[in-house]
Residue, then its C-alpha position, 0 to 999 in steps of 0.5 A: m736229899a730231904t729238907e728239914t721241913q720234909r723230914e718234919h712233915q714225914m715225922t708228924e705224918n707218922a706220929k700218934a698223939h697222946i694227952f697227959v694230964c697235970t694239976n696246978k701243983t704238978e704243972p711247973e715240974c712237968l714243964k721244967r723237966m719236960l717230963f710227963g707221967t701218969s698213974k699205973l692205971y695208964a702205964d700201958d698208954v705211956l709204953s705206947v709212946k714212941s720217939g717223935d709222937l706228939l704230946f699235949l699237957l692238959n692242966v685239969n684244974s685250969t683247963v689249959l691245954h699246953r702247946i704241942f710237944r714232941a716225944k724225945s724218946d719212947g715211953v718207959s716205965f718208972h719201975q725200970f729204974l728201981 
């Protein structure tokens, strides 16, 4: 039986990494909701996010790259909910 550490290692080994950007204005909401998004221009990139992938949040105003986040679900299009 695999240990928790072994399962984590296997998930990380197969994960892709994605960088999302925010601004000083949008950063608090991204971090509060743990919800990252983008414009229509990069919608295909969001749809390529899979549960377990590694995510980074870069504030383009302060140039702060926030810690590693792990996607809890596959990326979805906002338009699915309209």
